[in-house]
N, C-alpha and C positions, 0 to 999 in steps of 0.2 A: 664345576663339572660333577663334583660327587653326587649331586640330585639327580644329574641326568644319567649317570652311570648306574644309579641304583634301579631305575627302571629299563635298563638296556637289555636287548635280547641278542643272541647269537645272529651272526649276518646272513647265514644259511637259511634261518627261519623267515627272513625279512624279504627274501628274492621274489620278486613279483608283486610285492606290496607298496603302497604309497610310504614314503618317508618325508619327514618334515626337517628343516633347518633346526640343528642343536640335538637331533636324534644321536645317540651313540649305538654303534654296532658291534658286538663282541667278535672277535677273531677265535679261530679254533685254538682249544687249550693246549694241544700237543700238534704244533705243526711239524712239518717234516724237516729234514736238515735244510738249514739256511732260511727256514721259513718264516723266522721272525723277523726278518729283515722286510721292511715295506717299500716297494719300488714305487716311486712316485712317476707319473708320466704315462704316455702311450706306448704301444708295442706290445708284442706276444709276451705273455707270462711264462717264464720258465717253471719247470716242476718244484712245487715247494715254496715258490715265490709269490708274493701276492702284487698286483699292480693295482694303484689306487687311482681311479679314472676320474672324470669330470664329475662335480657335485660331492665329492669325498675329499677328507683330508685325514692325515694320521693323527692319533692323540694317544693319550697313555693307555686307554681301554681298548683300542682297537680304531675304528672309523668313525669320524665326526662328519655327520650330514651337513652339507652347506648350501644345498639346494632343494626344492620341493620337486617330487616326481617320484617314479617307479624304480625301485631297486632292482638293478640287473647283475647278473654274474657270468661269467665264462669260464670254464674248466680249462686249466694249463694244458695243452696240446690237443684240444676238443674236448667231447665228452668223456665223463669217467668219473670216478670218484678220486678222493685224496685231497689234501690241501692245496693250496696256490690257486692261480686263477688270477681273473681280473673282476673287480667290483667298481661300478659306476651308477650314476643316477641319470635315469632317462627323463629328462624334463622337457617341456615346451619353451624352451628359451629363444627369444625374439633375435637379439643381437648376437652375432657370433663372436667368440673370444679364440684368438688364435691359439693352436696347440700344437707343440713339435710333432712333425711327422705328418699333418694333416694334409690331404691334397685338397687345394682350392682353385676356385675361378677367379681371378681378378682382372682388373682394368687398369690399363697404363694410363696414368695421370700426369706425369712429368718425366722428361728427359733431363738429367742433370749430370753433365759429366759422364762420368763411368757407371753412374747408379740410375735405375729406374724407380719411380715411386708408384706404387700399385694400390689401387684401392680394393680390399678384400672384404669390406662390409663390417670391419672391427672398429673400435674406437679410435685407430690411428692407421696409416697407411703403412704398409710393408716396403721394404726396399731389395731391389733385385738388381745384381751386378750383371753387367753386359757379359762377363766372364763364365757365367752361370747356365749357359746353354750349350749343347753337344756342339763340339768342333768349334767353339768360339775361341779366338785369340786376339792380340791387340791388333793385329792387321785385318784379322776376318772377323769383323763386329755383327752380331745377329741384326737382321733388318725389323726392328721393332720400333712402331709409332706410336705416338699419343692416340690413344683410344682402342687401340688393339687389346684384344681378349688373351690373358695368359693362363694355363693352366700348369701349376707348380705346386711344390711342396714347401712346408716350413722347416727349416733348419734351426732356427732361434725364434722361440716365442716364450716369453714369461713377462711379468708385469712390470719390471725393471728396465726392460731393453726394447729397442723399436723390432718388429718382427722382421725377418729376413728369409725371403724365399730364394730358391733355387729350381730351375728346369732340368736338373740331371739327377740320376741317381747315384749310389755310391761307387759304381764301377764307371760314372762320367758319360752314361747313356741317357740319350732322352726319355726312352721307354713310355712313349706316348705323351710327354709333356712338351710345353713350349706355346708358340704361338697358334691359337685357335682360328680357323678360317674365317674370313671376313661374312660369309655367308651363314644361314642358319638364324636360330632365334635363342637369345639368351633371356631368362625369365628365373624369378625367386620364388621359392616354396619354403615351408618351415623346416627347421632343423632336423625336427621329428621324422618327417617324411623322408628327408635325405638318408638318414640312418636305416629307414625301413626299406628304400629302394636299394640301397647298397647291401641289404642282407642276402647271404647266398640262396640261390634258387628262388629269387623273388617272382613271385607269380604274376604282378603287374607287369614287369619288364617281358617276361616271357609270352604272356598274352599280346602286349604291344608288338612284339616282333613278329607274331602270326598274322597281324593285321596291316602293317606297313613295314617296309625295310626303311631303317634310318640309321644316323649317327647319333650317339648322346655322349656327353661329357657331364659327369657329377661333382660338384664341388662340395665338401663338408661344410662350407660357410653357407649352404643354402642355395647356391646357384645351379642352375641347369641350363646347358647348351644343346640344343637338339637341331637336326637338320634331317628332313626327309626329302623324297624326290621331288615335290611341289611344295609351293607356299601353303596351299590349303591343307595337305597332309601334315605338314610341320605344325601349323596351328592346332590341328586337331590332337596330335600327341600331346602338345603343350597344354591344351584345355583338359585332357584325360589325366595328365600326371599331377595338374594342380587341383583337380576334382577328387581322384582318388583317395585322397588323406580322410576323407568323411563318408566315403561310400562302402558298402558291405560288399562281401564277396559276390553276392546275389546280383546286386545292383550293377557292380561292374561288368559281369557277364551279360546283363541286358544290355547295358550301353555298347559293348563291343558286337553283341549279334546284331544292333542296329546299324552300326557303322560298316559291317561286314556285308549288309544286304545292300549297300548302295554301289 
């Protein structure tokens, strides 16, 4: 580790650059109060505290890179100076690794007593209790069948335990989670594209919304469910979303112009 630390650079200088496994990123020498504590896992970073996201882990000198990709940083509480915030590596990872707090789209594969097994695209299936739905009780069980699409979030996700999902928030409300309608189309895209589409004020979604009215659900595991007025419009929206990852803004504008003329 000493040899790696010798060539280490401050993390803020590497933001937006390619980092490789084994690289060491130095943290600010004078963090704010309580800033020396490194918080592992997702969630909004509190002022003065650093959140270590995917592709990074803490080490003696600061952050150790474990994945190849672009280093990203988000300031605590939005834009602005000061220490704290979140660092993560934006990589083109193919297989999804469950992360606590992530909202995902799963497919129910097994009903076993009080537990549903859900395929989320990871190395193992997630468990979902029948009580993890809004209004569910021992007498009032949710109507969930094998093959149904489930939109929920992880409350347990680590390498030593089976992932566990719920379809309610901290106040017991569904808040949009639960069984997704049987109509519509489910398809898979890269994890990098999902993060791009979920970015605030994403131009792709805004432009698509002007083209057709549609319903859409994004899963951090690379799955998208979409439903438009007609099957043809649904397929068009899905094809555009799949293709837009490798299209420039100009190419996307030309494609939307051709579709609007129809």
